[in-house]
C-alpha positions in Angstrom: 50.3 -3.3 34.2 47.1 -1.3 34.4 46.2 -2.1 30.9 46.9 -5.8 31.5 44.6 -5.7 34.5 41.9 -4.1 32.3 42.4 -6.9 29.8 42.0 -9.5 32.4 38.9 -8.1 34.2 37.2 -7.1 31.0 38.1 -10.1 28.8 34.5 -11.2 27.9 33.5 -7.6 27.0 36.7 -7.0 25.1 36.4 -10.2 23.2 33.0 -9.2 22.0 34.3 -5.8 20.9 37.3 -7.5 19.2 34.9 -9.5 17.1 33.3 -6.2 15.9 36.7 -4.6 15.1 37.9 -7.6 13.1 35.0 -7.2 10.7 34.9 -3.4 10.8 36.9 -2.9 7.6 34.6 -4.9 5.4 31.5 -3.7 7.1 32.6 -0.1 6.6 33.3 -0.7 3.0 29.9 -2.2 2.5 28.1 0.4 4.7 27.0 -2.1 7.4 26.5 0.0 10.6 28.7 -1.2 13.5 28.9 0.3 17.0 31.8 2.8 17.4 32.9 5.5 19.7 32.6 9.1 18.4 34.7 11.7 20.1 33.1 15.1 19.8 33.9 18.5 21.4 34.5 22.1 20.6 37.7 23.4 19.2 40.7 22.9 21.5 38.6 20.9 24.0 41.3 18.2 24.3 39.8 15.6 22.0 43.0 14.7 20.3 44.9 14.5 23.6 42.2 12.2 24.9 42.5 9.9 21.9 46.2 9.8 22.3 45.9 8.8 26.0 43.5 6.0 25.0 45.2 4.7 22.0 48.9 5.6 22.5 48.8 7.2 19.0 49.9 10.8 18.8 47.6 13.0 16.7 48.5 16.4 15.1 48.1 19.4 17.3 48.0 23.1 16.4 47.0 26.4 17.8 43.8 26.6 15.9 41.9 23.8 14.2 44.2 20.7 14.2 41.6 18.1 13.3 40.2 19.1 9.9 38.6 15.8 8.7 37.1 12.8 10.4 39.6 10.2 11.4 38.5 6.7 12.1 41.1 5.0 14.3 40.8 1.2 14.7 42.9 -0.6 17.3 43.5 -4.3 16.6 45.4 -7.1 18.4 47.3 -9.9 16.6 49.4 -12.3 18.7 51.5 -13.1 15.6 52.7 -9.5 15.4 56.0 -8.8 17.1 56.4 -5.1 16.2 53.3 -2.9 16.2 52.6 -1.1 12.9 50.0 1.2 11.4 48.2 1.6 8.1 46.7 4.8 6.9 44.3 5.1 4.0 41.5 7.1 2.5 39.7 3.8 1.8 37.9 2.2 4.7 38.4 -1.3 3.3 42.2 -0.9 3.0 41.7 -3.1 -0.2 43.8 -1.1 -2.6 47.4 -1.7 -1.4 48.7 1.1 -3.6 46.6 3.6 -1.6 47.5 2.2 1.8 50.4 3.8 3.7 52.1 1.4 6.0 54.2 3.0 8.8 55.4 2.7 12.3 53.1 3.9 15.2 55.4 6.9 15.6 54.9 7.9 12.0 51.1 8.0 12.1 51.0 11.7 13.1 53.0 12.6 10.0 50.9 10.5 7.7 47.7 12.1 9.1 49.2 15.6 8.5 50.1 14.8 4.9 46.6 13.5 4.0 45.0 16.4 5.9 47.0 18.9 3.8 46.0 17.1 0.6 42.3 16.6 1.2 41.4 19.4 3.6 42.5 22.6 2.0 41.2 25.7 0.4 37.4 25.8 0.2 37.4 22.4 1.9 39.5 23.5 4.9 37.1 21.2 6.9 36.5 18.1 4.9 33.7 15.6 5.3 35.9 12.9 3.7 37.2 10.5 6.3 40.7 9.1 6.7 41.2 5.7 8.3 44.0 4.6 10.6 44.5 0.9 11.6 47.0 0.1 14.3 47.9 -3.6 14.9 49.7 -4.6 18.1 50.6 -7.9 19.7 48.0 -7.3 22.4 45.8 -4.6 23.8 42.3 -3.2 23.6 40.4 -3.6 20.4 38.0 -0.8 19.5 37.3 2.0 17.0 37.4 5.7 17.8 36.2 8.4 15.5 37.8 11.8 15.9 35.9 14.7 14.5 36.9 18.3 13.8 36.0 20.5 16.8 32.8 22.6 16.6 33.9 26.2 16.2 32.7 29.6 15.1 36.2 30.8 14.1 35.6 31.7 10.4 39.1 32.9 9.6 39.8 29.9 7.4 36.3 29.0 6.3 33.2 31.2 6.1 30.6 28.5 7.1 33.0 26.6 9.4 30.4 26.4 12.2 27.7 24.8 10.0 30.2 22.4 8.6 31.7 21.3 11.9 28.3 21.0 13.6 27.0 19.1 10.6 29.8 16.6 10.8 29.1 16.0 14.5 25.4 15.4 13.8 26.2 13.0 10.9 28.3 10.8 13.1 26.3 10.8 16.4 22.9 10.3 14.8 23.4 6.5 14.2 22.1 4.7 17.2 25.0 2.2 17.1 27.6 4.8 18.1 28.7 5.7 21.6 29.1 9.5 22.0 32.0 10.9 24.1 31.3 14.6 24.7 34.7 16.1 25.5 34.4 19.2 27.7 37.2 21.2 29.3 36.9 21.3 33.1 36.8 25.1 33.3 34.1 25.5 30.7 30.4 26.0 31.2 28.9 22.5 30.7 25.4 23.9 30.2 26.5 25.9 27.2 28.5 23.1 25.6 27.1 22.8 22.1 28.2 19.2 21.7 26.1 18.2 24.7 23.0 19.9 23.1 23.7 18.0 19.9 24.0 14.7 21.7 20.7 15.3 23.5 19.1 15.9 20.1 20.0 12.4 18.9 20.2 10.6 22.3 17.4 12.2 24.3 17.4 9.4 26.9 21.2 9.6 27.3 21.7 5.8 26.8 24.9 6.2 24.8 26.3 9.6 25.8 29.2 9.9 28.2 30.7 13.3 29.2 34.5 13.3 29.4 36.0 16.2 31.3 39.5 17.1 30.2 42.2 19.5 31.5 41.2 18.7 35.1 44.7 19.8 36.3 43.5 23.4 35.4 40.5 23.0 37.8 42.8 21.6 40.5 45.0 24.6 40.4 42.2 27.2 40.0 41.3 29.5 42.8 37.6 28.9 42.3 36.0 25.9 40.5 32.7 24.0 40.7 34.1 21.0 38.8 33.1 18.6 41.5 29.4 19.7 41.5 29.3 19.6 37.7 30.8 16.1 37.5 28.6 14.7 40.2 25.5 16.5 38.8 24.6 17.5 42.4 22.7 20.7 41.6 19.4 21.1 39.9 21.1 23.5 37.4 23.8 21.0 36.4 23.8 19.2 33.1 22.3 15.8 33.7 23.6 12.8 31.8 22.4 9.3 32.5 25.9 7.9 32.0 27.4 10.8 33.9 30.8 12.5 33.5 34.3 11.0 33.8 37.4 13.1 34.4 40.9 12.6 32.8 44.2 14.3 32.7 46.1 14.2 29.4 49.6 15.2 28.4 50.3 18.9 28.0 52.5 20.2 25.2 55.3 20.4 27.7 54.8 16.7 28.6 54.9 15.9 24.9 58.1 17.9 24.3 59.6 16.0 27.3 58.4 12.7 25.7 56.4 11.7 28.8 55.6 8.0 28.8 52.1 6.6 29.3 53.2 5.2 32.7 54.3 8.6 33.8 51.1 10.1 32.5 49.0 7.7 34.6 51.1 8.6 37.6 50.6 12.3 36.9 46.8 11.7 36.6 46.7 9.9 39.9 48.6 12.7 41.6 46.2 15.3 40.2 43.1 13.6 41.5 44.5 12.3 44.8 46.7 15.3 45.7 44.1 18.0 45.2 41.8 18.8 48.0 39.1 19.8 45.5 39.4 16.8 43.2 39.6 14.3 46.1 35.9 14.8 46.4 35.4 13.1 43.0 34.8 9.3 43.5 37.6 7.2 42.1 35.1 5.5 39.7 34.7 8.9 38.0 38.3 9.6 37.1 41.2 7.9 35.3 41.9 7.0 31.7 41.8 3.2 32.3 38.5 3.4 34.1 37.2 5.5 31.2 38.2 2.8 28.7 36.4 0.2 30.9 33.3 2.4 30.9 33.5 3.0 27.2 33.9 -0.8 26.6 30.8 -1.6 28.7 28.7 1.1 27.0 29.8 -0.1 23.6 29.0 -3.7 24.6 25.5 -2.6 25.5 25.2 -0.9 22.1 26.4 -4.2 20.4 23.8 -6.2 22.4 21.0 -3.6 21.6 21.9 -3.4 17.9 22.8 -7.0 17.3 19.5 -7.9 15.5 19.9 -4.9 13.3 23.5 -5.7 12.6 22.8 -9.3 11.9 20.0 -8.5 9.5 22.3 -6.0 7.7 25.0 -8.6 7.4 22.6 -11.2 6.1 21.2 -8.9 3.5 24.6 -7.7 2.4 25.7 -11.3 2.0 22.7 -12.0 -0.2 23.5 -8.9 -2.3 27.2 -9.7 -2.6 26.5 -13.3 -3.6 24.0 -12.0 -6.2 26.6 -9.6 -7.5 29.2 -12.4 -7.7 26.7 -14.6 -9.5 26.0 -11.9 -12.0 29.7 -11.4 -12.9 30.6 -13.1 -16.1 32.5 -16.4 -16.0 36.1 -16.2 -16.9 36.6 -19.2 -19.2 40.2 -20.1 -19.9 40.2 -23.5 -21.6 38.9 -24.2 -25.1 36.1 -26.3 -23.7 35.1 -23.7 -21.2 35.1 -21.0 -23.9 33.2 -23.2 -26.3 30.6 -24.1 -23.7 30.0 -20.5 -22.7 29.9 -19.4 -26.3 27.2 -22.0 -27.1 25.3 -21.2 -24.0 25.1 -17.5 -24.7 24.2 -18.1 -28.3 21.4 -20.5 -27.3 20.0 -17.9 -24.9 20.1 -15.2 -27.5 18.6 -17.3 -30.3 15.9 -18.7 -28.0 15.0 -15.2 -26.9 14.8 -14.0 -30.5 12.7 -17.0 -31.5 10.2 -16.2 -28.9 9.9 -12.7 -30.1 9.6 -13.9 -33.7 6.8 -16.3 -32.8 5.0 -13.8 -30.6 5.7 -15.9 -27.6 7.6 -13.1 -25.8 5.6 -11.6 -22.9 6.7 -8.9 -20.4 5.0 -6.7 -17.9 7.5 -3.9 -18.6 6.2 -1.2 -21.0 9.6 -0.6 -22.3 9.8 -4.2 -23.6 6.9 -3.5 -26.1 9.4 -1.7 -28.2 11.5 -4.8 -28.6 8.9 -7.3 -29.9 9.2 -8.6 -33.5 6.0 -10.3 -34.6 3.6 -7.6 -33.4 5.7 -4.7 -34.7 6.3 -6.2 -38.1 2.6 -7.1 -38.4 1.7 -3.4 -37.8 4.3 -2.4 -40.4 2.9 -4.7 -43.0 -0.7 -3.5 -42.4 0.4 0.1 -42.9 2.3 -0.9 -46.0 -0.7 -2.6 -47.6 -2.9 0.4 -46.8 -0.3 2.8 -48.2 -0.1 0.8 -51.5 -3.9 1.0 -52.1 -3.9 4.7 -51.3 -1.3 5.4 -53.9 -3.2 3.7 -56.7 -4.2 6.4 -59.4 -7.9 7.4 -59.7 -8.3 5.9 -63.2 -12.0 7.0 -63.8 -11.2 10.7 -63.2 -11.2 13.0 -66.3 -7.4 13.8 -66.3 -6.5 10.1 -66.3 -9.0 9.4 -69.2 -7.6 12.3 -71.2 -4.1 11.0 -70.6 -5.1 7.6 -71.8 -6.8 9.1 -74.9 -3.7 11.1 -75.7 -1.5 8.0 -75.4 -4.0 6.1 -77.7 -3.7 8.9 -80.3 0.0 9.5 -80.0 1.4 5.9 -79.5 -1.4 3.4 -80.1 -2.3 3.9 -83.8 -1.2 2.0 -86.9 -0.6 -1.4 -85.3 -4.2 -2.7 -85.2 -7.7 -1.8 -86.3 -8.9 1.6 -85.1 -10.8 1.5 -81.8 -9.1 -1.7 -80.8 -5.8 -0.3 -79.7 -6.6 0.1 -75.9 -4.8 -3.2 -75.0 -1.4 -1.8 -75.9 -2.0 1.4 -73.9 -3.3 -0.7 -70.9 0.0 -2.7 -70.8 2.0 0.5 -71.3 0.3 2.3 -68.4 0.7 -0.7 -66.1 4.5 -0.8 -66.8 4.8 2.9 -66.6 2.9 3.5 -63.4 3.7 0.3 -61.5 7.0 -0.9 -62.8 9.0 2.0 -64.0 7.7 4.7 -61.6 8.2 4.2 -57.8 4.5 3.6 -57.0 5.3 0.0 -55.8 9.1 0.3 -55.4 9.0 3.1 -52.9 6.5 1.6 -50.3 8.2 -1.8 -50.5 11.7 -0.4 -50.0 10.4 1.6 -47.0 8.9 -1.5 -45.5 12.2 -3.4 -46.0 14.2 -0.6 -44.4 11.7 -0.3 -41.5 11.7 -4.0 -40.8 15.5 -4.2 -41.1 16.1 -1.3 -38.7 13.6 -2.7 -36.2 15.0 -6.3 -36.4 18.6 -4.9 -36.0 17.5 -2.9 -32.9 15.9 -6.0 -31.3 18.9 -8.2 -32.1 21.2 -5.6 -30.5 18.9 -5.3 -27.4 18.7 -9.1 -27.0 22.4 -9.6 -27.6 23.3 -7.0 -25.0 20.9 -8.5 -22.5 22.6 -11.9 -22.7 26.2 -11.0 -23.5 26.7 -7.6 -21.8 29.2 -9.1 -19.3 31.4 -10.2 -22.1 32.3 -7.0 -24.0 34.4 -8.4 -26.8 31.9 -11.2 -27.5 29.0 -8.7 -27.4 30.8 -6.4 -29.9 31.6 -9.2 -32.3 28.0 -10.6 -32.1 26.5 -7.2 -32.9 28.9 -6.5 -35.8 28.3 -9.9 -37.3 24.5 -9.6 -36.8 24.5 -6.3 -38.6 26.1 -7.9 -41.6 23.7 -10.9 -41.4 20.6 -8.6 -41.3 21.9 -6.6 -44.2 22.3 -9.8 -46.2 18.7 -10.8 -45.4 17.6 -7.3 -46.4 19.4 -7.7 -49.7 17.6 -11.0 -50.4 14.3 -9.4 -49.6 15.0 -6.3 -51.7 16.1 -8.5 -54.7 13.0 -10.7 -54.5 10.7 -7.8 -54.3 12.4 -6.1 -57.2 11.7 -9.2 -59.4 8.2 -9.2 -58.0 7.7 -5.6 -59.2 9.0 -6.5 -62.7 6.6 -9.3 -62.8 3.7 -6.9 -62.5 4.4 -5.9 -66.1 3.2 -9.4 -67.2 -0.6 -9.0 -67.5 -2.7 -12.0 -66.3 -6.3 -10.7 -66.1 -7.8 -13.9 -65.1 -9.7 -12.7 -62.0 -13.4 -13.5 -62.4 -14.5 -10.3 -60.8 -12.4 -8.3 -63.2 -13.7 -10.2 -66.2 -17.3 -9.7 -65.1 -16.9 -6.0 -64.7 -15.3 -5.6 -68.1 -18.0 -7.6 -69.8 -20.7 -5.5 -68.2 -19.0 -2.3 -69.3 -18.7 -3.5 -72.9 -22.3 -4.7 -73.1 -23.7 -1.4 -71.8 -21.6 0.6 -74.2 -22.7 -1.7 -77.1 -26.4 -1.8 -76.1 -26.5 1.9 -75.1 -28.1 0.9 -71.8 -27.0 2.2 -68.3 -28.1 1.5 -64.8 -28.7 4.6 -62.7 -26.4 4.9 -59.7 -24.0 2.3 -61.1 -20.3 3.2 -61.1 -20.4 2.6 -64.9 -23.3 5.0 -65.6 -21.3 8.2 -66.1 -18.5 6.4 -67.9 -20.9 4.6 -70.3 -22.7 7.8 -70.9 -19.5 9.6 -71.8 -18.4 6.8 -74.1 -21.7 6.9 -75.9 -21.4 10.6 -76.5 -17.9 10.3 -77.9 -17.3 6.9 -79.5 -13.9 8.1 -80.7 -12.6 7.9 -77.1 -14.0 4.5 -76.5 -10.6 2.8 -76.4 -9.5 5.3 -73.8 -12.6 4.8 -71.7 -12.2 1.0 -71.9 -8.5 1.2 -71.0 -9.2 3.4 -67.9 -12.1 1.2 -66.7 -9.9 -1.9 -67.2 -7.2 -0.3 -65.1 -9.7 0.8 -62.5 -10.9 -2.8 -62.2 -7.6 -4.6 -62.5 -5.1 -2.6 -60.5 -6.6 -3.0 -57.0 -6.5 -6.7 -57.5 -2.9 -6.5 -58.8 -1.8 -4.3 -55.9 -3.4 -6.4 -53.3 -1.8 -9.6 -54.6 1.6 -7.8 -55.0 1.4 -6.4 -51.5 0.6 -9.7 -49.9 3.3 -11.5 -51.8 5.9 -8.8 -51.1 4.9 -8.9 -47.4 5.3 -12.6 -47.2 8.7 -12.5 -48.9 10.0 -9.8 -46.5 8.7 -11.6 -43.5 10.2 -14.9 -44.7 13.6 -13.5 -45.5 13.9 -10.9 -42.7 11.9 -12.4 -39.8 11.3 -16.1 -40.1 14.8 -17.0 -41.2 16.4 -14.5 -38.8 17.3 -16.8 -35.9 18.5 -19.6 -38.1 20.7 -17.3 -40.2 22.1 -15.6 -37.2 23.0 -18.9 -35.6 24.7 -20.1 -38.7 26.6 -16.9 -39.3 27.7 -16.5 -35.7 29.0 -20.0 -35.4 30.7 -19.9 -38.9 32.5 -16.6 -38.3 33.1 -16.5 -34.6 33.8 -20.1 -33.4 37.5 -19.8 -34.5 37.9 -16.6 -32.5 37.0 -17.9 -29.0 40.2 -16.6 -27.3 39.5 -13.2 -28.8 35.9 -13.3 -27.7 36.7 -14.2 -24.1 39.9 -12.3 -23.2 41.0 -12.4 -19.6 39.5 -9.4 -17.8 41.9 -8.5 -15.0 39.5 -5.9 -13.6 36.7 -8.5 -13.5 39.1 -11.1 -11.9 40.0 -8.6 -9.2 36.3 -7.8 -8.7 35.5 -11.4 -8.3 38.3 -11.9 -5.8 37.2 -8.9 -3.8 33.6 -10.1 -3.6 34.8 -13.6 -2.6 36.9 -12.1 0.2 34.1 -10.0 1.4 31.7 -12.9 1.3 34.1 -15.1 3.2 34.7 -12.4 5.8 31.1 -11.5 6.3 30.1 -15.2 6.4 32.6 -15.8 9.3 31.4 -12.6 11.0 27.8 -13.8 10.7 28.7 -17.1 12.3 30.4 -15.3 15.2 27.4 -13.0 15.6 25.2 -16.0 15.8 27.2 -17.4 18.6 27.0 -14.0 20.4 23.3 -13.8 19.8 22.7 -17.4 21.0 24.7 -16.8 24.2 22.8 -13.7 25.0 19.3 -14.9 23.9 16.9 -15.1 26.9 14.3 -17.8 27.0 11.1 -16.5 25.4 7.7 -17.9 25.5 5.2 -17.8 22.7 5.7 -17.6 19.0 9.0 -16.3 17.7 9.2 -13.7 15.0 10.5 -14.6 11.5 13.8 -12.9 12.3 14.2 -14.9 15.5 13.3 -18.2 13.7 16.0 -17.4 11.0 18.4 -16.6 13.8 17.7 -19.9 15.6 17.9 -21.9 12.4 21.2 -20.3 11.3 22.6 -20.5 14.8 21.9 -24.2 14.8 24.0 -24.5 11.6 27.0 -22.8 13.2 26.7 -24.0 16.8 24.8 -27.3 16.9 26.2 -29.3 14.0 29.7 -30.8 14.1 31.9 -30.2 11.1 30.7 -32.4 8.3 33.1 -35.0 6.9 33.7 -35.5 3.2 31.5 -38.5 3.2 28.6 -36.5 4.7 29.0 -33.9 2.0 29.9 -35.8 -1.2 27.8 -38.0 -3.5 29.2 -39.8 -6.6 27.1 -41.3 -9.3 28.5 -43.3 -12.2 26.0 -42.8 -15.0 28.1 -44.5 -17.6 26.4 -47.9 -17.1 23.1 -46.3 -17.8 24.0 -44.9 -21.2 26.4 -47.6 -22.4 23.9 -49.7 -24.3 21.2 -47.2 -25.0 20.8 -44.4 -27.6 19.2 -41.4 -25.9 17.0 -38.8 -27.6 17.2 -35.1 -26.8 14.9 -34.4 -23.8 15.2 -37.9 -22.4 16.5 -37.9 -18.8 17.9 -40.5 -16.4 18.0 -40.1 -12.6 20.3 -41.1 -9.8 19.1 -42.9 -6.7 17.9 -40.6 -4.0 20.4 -39.8 -1.3 20.9 -37.8 1.9 23.8 -35.4 2.5 24.3 -32.8 5.3 21.1 -34.1 6.9 19.0 -33.1 3.8 17.0 -36.1 2.5 15.6 -37.0 -0.9 18.4 -35.4 -3.0 18.6 -36.5 -6.6 20.5 -35.8 -9.8 18.6 -35.6 -13.1 20.8 -35.9 -16.2 19.9 -35.5 -19.8 22.6 -37.4 -21.7 21.7 -35.6 -25.0 20.5 -32.4 -23.4 17.0 -31.2 -22.6 14.9 -29.7 -25.3 16.4 -26.1 -24.9 20.0 -27.3 -24.6 22.5 -26.4 -27.3 23.5 -29.2 -29.7 26.2 -31.4 -28.3 25.6 -30.6 -24.6 24.2 -32.6 -21.8 21.9 -31.0 -19.2 22.0 -31.5 -15.4 19.5 -30.6 -12.7 19.8 -31.0 -9.0 16.6 -31.8 -7.1 16.0 -31.2 -3.4 12.9 -31.1 -1.1 11.3 -27.7 -0.4 12.4 -25.7 2.6 16.2 -25.7 2.2 18.9 -23.3 1.1 21.8 -25.3 -0.4 25.3 -24.4 -1.5 26.6 -27.1 -3.8 29.5 -27.9 -6.0 28.7 -30.2 -8.9 31.2 -31.7 -11.4 31.3 -33.9 -14.5 35.0 -34.5 -15.4 36.8 -31.2 -15.4 33.6 -29.2 -15.7 32.7 -27.9 -12.2 29.9 -25.5 -11.3 29.1 -23.8 -7.9 25.6 -22.8 -7.0 23.6 -21.4 -4.1 19.9 -21.9 -4.4 16.8 -21.7 -2.3 14.4 -24.6 -2.6 11.4 -22.6 -1.3 8.9 -22.9 -4.3 10.9 -24.9 -6.8 12.5 -28.2 -6.2 14.9 -28.3 -9.1 17.7 -26.1 -10.3 20.4 -26.7 -12.9 22.0 -26.0 -16.2 20.8 -26.6 -19.8 24.4 -26.7 -21.1 26.3 -28.4 -18.3 29.0 -30.3 -20.2 29.7 -31.5 -23.7 28.4 -34.9 -24.6 31.7 -35.9 -26.1 33.7 -34.9 -23.0 34.3 -38.5 -22.0 33.4 -38.3 -18.3 30.8 -40.6 -17.0 30.6 -39.7 -13.3 28.7 -36.9 -11.5 30.3 -35.7 -8.2 28.0 -33.6 -6.0 29.3 -31.9 -2.9 26.8 -30.2 -0.5 28.8 -27.5 1.1 26.1 -25.9 3.2 22.5 -26.7 4.1 20.3 -24.2 5.9 16.5 -24.7 6.6 14.5 -21.8 5.4 11.1 -22.7 6.7 11.8 -23.4 10.4 8.7 -23.4 12.4 7.8 -21.3 15.5 
């Protein structure tokens, strides 16, 4: 009866707190701070007995430390429940059913004991890990109570037990949302109560701290006690709390053994305070468990009102984060059309990205992205390759090269032609030997091919992972197939350059500069004239001194003049071939290879990911729960909002705007949400080109004017072949949640039209899908630029 009277008189307050409790599970799981009641006290101060009196749930008791880990108890009411039940879990969200222990209310104590023995043992005798108890009844108060291990110096079980227990108290009382119940035995010295000192540290003004005095029957029976003075704070030396002290009497161990009912306990409590000459002096408003619950509810309501803007902002931000997380999860395509559409969309994104990198159109402010460019990196590789080639060219005018040429003339060049005219054969032999047979050209060109191949492979892998990371099987297949494709392009480039090296053995000295230099050399040798300082001076002088070596001198000079021209031409042609095969053709070849080898494996590329499905369902449930909670908070905020003059803050404007959506607008009918556009008549007698759009008439839905659908029947310019593109246009200043469908292809979207007025999809549906109607449903419309 007493509890029913409390329900009746406190209905508005309790309804507000009930709203908080209904959302506590999801808010705790997502670390959204909500007001709660933290029960703190020193060891054996009577905390657990107090919680039992308030909740009707029996907590473990022991001689020493009985509460060894934080316990968050949430009391809920559900008028559909006939038999009360409890759930106990180490997970605040109670989401994983396998880890939730469902039991009767009487079994809660045993479940707490089991979890305590499992998680609070050994070095972690006092554990910081919390356990959660949720009790659901047909009716009753709805609130959350947090029971913490008592602050103690008893180090028998744990060396640093005082630091750990005091630290836990500080952790839970620091958040400004929480109400602090400091539990103090009646016969103890209030001034030396450590929990009171800790509470003052985090609540110096005492706006949320209430002292709860337990074991008052001991004070009633004591020969001497100043309990009345301490509770009423009547002396200057008494501990002063703005919210004061409240006295209660809980069940003793004997009462528990005798199974004393809550009604009998309340009667005992009344007898103690009304039958004791000492305790009669304490005003009725300062004693009794039911009045304590009323005080706690009012204090907690004040915390709710005070923290409401902060809570609302946290909920709004968390909703944004959860929706973003849901949007980033990969689609789970199940039909052939869905899998094909997603496959083509991902390929289009990858190939478009690669093409921009190949054409030097890729730009990023991130330093790390410089490593994944293609055009600039390959250009630097080619420049280094050409410089390396020239540096490896032999010094043909040096003595050792001339002697080698002379030796080859004597050893291999005699007997086939007239003496002194055999240098041509040696010239050709040295070209083939140095540049074709030996690795002078082959080694640098192979190094360039390897470097380009490895870099291209790295970039392809990076881009593939960026666009397909959410689809593990597809990503793996794309990377494996791309590796083979790059290797094939590498083989083509290596083969071409191999033939190009062989071709250097075919002498074509037609360069005018070469012919001019050779003519000057021969004339000076013949005339016996030299030009001081000329590169030919020393060589001509040597040739004049030793006419026998003239063929060797002429051969070396010919090589000196010819080979730089040959190497330059070879390097440029080799670089062009490598770039053509390995860079310019990369995107096209990858696209052909991927489609050829992977299109038939779509079910394998997009297997059903049960973990991802569960993650999506979990996010959707949380989004739904928080959206409902946000709507209810807006109602509370609007009801409590005082009239303010002057300009409102951004937060207040957002509150007012969103509150209008929840409070002022009636539920929209299907006609007010839905728009249908038959575009079949627009495309029946006309052949559309890619990039050519058509538009619906402008329409108004959910009070948002000038909405319009823009459709590209053959796809916009970046769309994959065979896909139509669709964009939804809206005026600036709206946040819209929409559902858009063409045939059986349906897409959901939540977009803010703050700076852009158009959002959509390049690959919405296949051209050959057969559907000719667009169905738009505006599910939610929120202004995002409401004025002051």
